[in-house]
Structure formats: C-alpha cells, structure tokens
C-alpha atoms as an extended CHARMM CRD file, in Angstrom:
* protein
*
        93  EXT
         1         1  MET       CA             20.0440000000        2.3720000000        3.6340000000  PROA      1               0.0000000000
         2         2  ASP       CA             21.0410000000        1.4180000000        7.1470000000  PROA      2               0.0000000000
         3         3  VAL       CA             18.7370000000       -0.5120000000        9.4710000000  PROA      3               0.0000000000
         4         4  VAL       CA             17.9470000000        2.4670000000       11.7380000000  PROA      4               0.0000000000
         5         5  ARG       CA             17.0020000000        4.6980000000        8.7960000000  PROA      5               0.0000000000
         6         6  GLN       CA             14.9680000000        1.8880000000        7.2210000000  PROA      6               0.0000000000
         7         7  SER       CA             12.9670000000        1.3380000000       10.4220000000  PROA      7               0.0000000000
         8         8  GLU       CA             12.2870000000        5.1010000000       10.6520000000  PROA      8               0.0000000000
         9         9  VAL       CA             10.9790000000        5.1540000000        7.0640000000  PROA      9               0.0000000000
        10        10  VAL       CA              8.8300000000        2.0650000000        7.6780000000  PROA      10              0.0000000000
        11        11  GLY       CA              7.4290000000        3.7640000000       10.7830000000  PROA      11              0.0000000000
        12        12  ARG       CA              6.5840000000        6.8780000000        8.7780000000  PROA      12              0.0000000000
        13        13  ILE       CA              4.8610000000        4.7790000000        6.0860000000  PROA      13              0.0000000000
        14        14  ARG       CA              2.8020000000        3.0900000000        8.7940000000  PROA      14              0.0000000000
        15        15  SER       CA              1.7980000000        6.3450000000       10.4820000000  PROA      15              0.0000000000
        16        16  ASP       CA              0.9000000000        7.9350000000        7.1110000000  PROA      16              0.0000000000
        17        17  LEU       CA             -1.2910000000        4.9310000000        6.2970000000  PROA      17              0.0000000000
        18        18  GLN       CA             -3.0010000000        5.1100000000        9.7020000000  PROA      18              0.0000000000
        19        19  GLY       CA             -4.0270000000        8.6510000000        8.7770000000  PROA      19              0.0000000000
        20        20  LEU       CA             -5.5620000000        7.3370000000        5.5380000000  PROA      20              0.0000000000
        21        21  MET       CA             -7.7080000000        4.6740000000        7.2130000000  PROA      21              0.0000000000
        22        22  GLY       CA            -10.9940000000        4.1570000000        5.3780000000  PROA      22              0.0000000000
        23        23  GLN       CA             -9.8350000000        6.0230000000        2.2790000000  PROA      23              0.0000000000
        24        24  ARG       CA            -10.0250000000        4.7060000000       -1.2460000000  PROA      24              0.0000000000
        25        25  MET       CA             -6.7250000000        4.1040000000       -3.0560000000  PROA      25              0.0000000000
        26        26  ARG       CA             -5.2370000000        2.4680000000       -6.1210000000  PROA      26              0.0000000000
        27        27  LEU       CA             -2.7890000000       -0.3530000000       -5.5040000000  PROA      27              0.0000000000
        28        28  ARG       CA             -0.1520000000       -1.6370000000       -7.9210000000  PROA      28              0.0000000000
        29        29  ALA       CA              1.7840000000       -4.7080000000       -6.8100000000  PROA      29              0.0000000000
        30        30  ASN       CA              4.6820000000       -6.3960000000       -8.5720000000  PROA      30              0.0000000000
        31        31  MET       CA              4.1180000000      -10.1040000000       -7.9920000000  PROA      31              0.0000000000
        32        32  GLY       CA              7.3030000000      -11.2120000000       -9.7640000000  PROA      32              0.0000000000
        33        33  ARG       CA              7.8240000000      -12.9210000000      -13.1190000000  PROA      33              0.0000000000
        34        34  SER       CA              6.4580000000       -9.8720000000      -14.9380000000  PROA      34              0.0000000000
        35        35  LYS       CA              3.0870000000      -10.1630000000      -13.1940000000  PROA      35              0.0000000000
        36        36  ILE       CA              1.7190000000       -6.8380000000      -12.0230000000  PROA      36              0.0000000000
        37        37  VAL       CA             -1.6380000000       -6.6040000000      -10.2490000000  PROA      37              0.0000000000
        38        38  GLU       CA             -3.5880000000       -3.3370000000      -10.2100000000  PROA      38              0.0000000000
        39        39  ARG       CA             -6.6480000000       -2.9120000000       -8.0100000000  PROA      39              0.0000000000
        40        40  GLU       CA             -8.6610000000       -0.2740000000       -6.2110000000  PROA      40              0.0000000000
        41        41  GLY       CA             -9.7700000000       -0.6130000000       -2.6370000000  PROA      41              0.0000000000
        42        42  VAL       CA            -10.1980000000        0.8670000000        0.8060000000  PROA      42              0.0000000000
        43        43  LEU       CA             -7.5360000000        0.8020000000        3.5000000000  PROA      43              0.0000000000
        44        44  GLU       CA             -9.1500000000       -1.2740000000        6.2140000000  PROA      44              0.0000000000
        45        45  GLU       CA             -6.5260000000       -2.0430000000        8.8810000000  PROA      45              0.0000000000
        46        46  THR       CA             -2.9460000000       -1.3420000000        9.8870000000  PROA      46              0.0000000000
        47        47  HSD       CA             -0.9360000000       -3.7280000000       12.0190000000  PROA      47              0.0000000000
        48        48  PRO       CA              2.6370000000       -3.5260000000       13.3590000000  PROA      48              0.0000000000
        49        49  SER       CA              4.1730000000       -5.0620000000       10.2360000000  PROA      49              0.0000000000
        50        50  LEU       CA              1.4480000000       -5.0500000000        7.5650000000  PROA      50              0.0000000000
        51        51  PHE       CA             -1.6510000000       -3.2880000000        6.2840000000  PROA      51              0.0000000000
        52        52  VAL       CA             -4.8980000000       -4.6580000000        4.8520000000  PROA      52              0.0000000000
        53        53  VAL       CA             -6.8040000000       -3.2930000000        1.8530000000  PROA      53              0.0000000000
        54        54  LYS       CA            -10.3330000000       -4.4010000000        0.9690000000  PROA      54              0.0000000000
        55        55  VAL       CA            -10.3780000000       -4.6500000000       -2.8480000000  PROA      55              0.0000000000
        56        56  GLU       CA            -13.0840000000       -5.2000000000       -5.4070000000  PROA      56              0.0000000000
        57        57  GLU       CA            -13.0460000000       -8.3880000000       -7.4240000000  PROA      57              0.0000000000
        58        58  LYS       CA            -15.1020000000       -9.3920000000      -10.4400000000  PROA      58              0.0000000000
        59        59  ARG       CA            -18.8570000000       -9.9350000000      -10.0980000000  PROA      59              0.0000000000
        60        60  ASN       CA            -19.2530000000       -7.5750000000       -7.1270000000  PROA      60              0.0000000000
        61        61  ARG       CA            -17.0930000000       -9.6790000000       -4.8240000000  PROA      61              0.0000000000
        62        62  THR       CA            -14.6000000000       -8.2310000000       -2.4000000000  PROA      62              0.0000000000
        63        63  ALA       CA            -11.3350000000       -9.6210000000       -1.0980000000  PROA      63              0.0000000000
        64        64  ARG       CA             -8.8060000000       -8.5310000000        1.4780000000  PROA      64              0.0000000000
        65        65  VAL       CA             -5.1470000000       -8.3050000000        0.5510000000  PROA      65              0.0000000000
        66        66  SER       CA             -2.2930000000       -7.5450000000        2.8940000000  PROA      66              0.0000000000
        67        67  TYR       CA              1.1540000000       -6.1590000000        2.2400000000  PROA      67              0.0000000000
        68        68  SER       CA              4.0450000000       -5.2010000000        4.4610000000  PROA      68              0.0000000000
        69        69  TYR       CA              5.3050000000       -1.6490000000        4.8700000000  PROA      69              0.0000000000
        70        70  VAL       CA              8.6440000000       -2.8790000000        3.5240000000  PROA      70              0.0000000000
        71        71  ASP       CA              6.8520000000       -3.7360000000        0.2410000000  PROA      71              0.0000000000
        72        72  VAL       CA              6.0350000000       -0.0280000000       -0.0570000000  PROA      72              0.0000000000
        73        73  LEU       CA              9.5890000000        0.9610000000        0.9070000000  PROA      73              0.0000000000
        74        74  THR       CA             11.1390000000       -1.2930000000       -1.7530000000  PROA      74              0.0000000000
        75        75  GLY       CA              8.6580000000       -0.2540000000       -4.4520000000  PROA      75              0.0000000000
        76        76  THR       CA              7.1160000000       -3.7140000000       -4.7580000000  PROA      76              0.0000000000
        77        77  VAL       CA              3.7770000000       -2.0960000000       -3.8800000000  PROA      77              0.0000000000
        78        78  GLU       CA              2.7940000000        1.3850000000       -5.0550000000  PROA      78              0.0000000000
        79        79  LEU       CA             -0.1660000000        3.2160000000       -3.5380000000  PROA      79              0.0000000000
        80        80  THR       CA             -1.7600000000        6.1810000000       -5.3080000000  PROA      80              0.0000000000
        81        81  HSD       CA             -4.8350000000        8.3970000000       -5.0040000000  PROA      81              0.0000000000
        82        82  CYS       CA             -7.7100000000        7.0690000000       -7.1310000000  PROA      82              0.0000000000
        83        83  GLU       CA             -8.7040000000       10.4610000000       -8.5310000000  PROA      83              0.0000000000
        84        84  SER       CA             -5.3780000000       12.2200000000       -9.0680000000  PROA      84              0.0000000000
        85        85  GLY       CA             -3.0820000000        9.2290000000       -9.5790000000  PROA      85              0.0000000000
        86        86  GLU       CA             -0.5220000000       10.8900000000       -7.3010000000  PROA      86              0.0000000000
        87        87  SER       CA              1.6020000000        8.8020000000       -4.9610000000  PROA      87              0.0000000000
        88        88  LEU       CA              0.4380000000        8.5670000000       -1.3540000000  PROA      88              0.0000000000
        89        89  PHE       CA              4.1120000000        8.8540000000       -0.3600000000  PROA      89              0.0000000000
        90        90  PRO       CA              5.6690000000       11.6170000000       -2.4980000000  PROA      90              0.0000000000
        91        91  TRP       CA              8.4770000000       11.9860000000        0.0610000000  PROA      91              0.0000000000
        92        92  LEU       CA              9.5260000000        8.3720000000       -0.5910000000  PROA      92              0.0000000000
        93        93  ASN       CA             10.4400000000        8.8510000000       -4.2660000000  PROA      93              0.0000000000
C-alpha cells in the first residue's frame, strides 16, 4: 500500500472512530510474543495520531489505553461491536 493510500485509510479510520465516540466496544490487541489482550471499554478520545479507550480492569477499576490508527490498519488492534461481535471497520477487511 502506498503512502498516500495508507494516509487516506488512516484518516477514514479516525473519522469513523470520531463518529463512535462514547460507544462501547470490544478491543483485541496483539501485544507480540503470542500475547493477546481482550478487553471491553468505551471510546473516550480521538487525537491526530491515536485514540483512547477507557477499559474495565479487575475489581471495578478502570484504565485508559491508547492505540494508533495504524495499529488498526495493520491488524494489530481489532475493534468490534460488543453485542454483535462484528468489526467496526468491515470495509477494512
């Protein structure tokens, strides 16, 4: 994928996420070395190069995690609807 096309796709991911602000989602992140983290949370913020999700931890604690839009583009992070399990970016597959 060339740089211009990649930046267009990243821009579309960002704008799609801005439209989902405050919505609950399931997050699956590949952290490397066969470690995959799955969490549920609420999209809290979008910034020029990353987005922030407020996730639930054990014992009723919450944490904020951030990922870049490129993580979504490369498949390192997958975002799905909590109820249906469908991808938030079906056009990306």
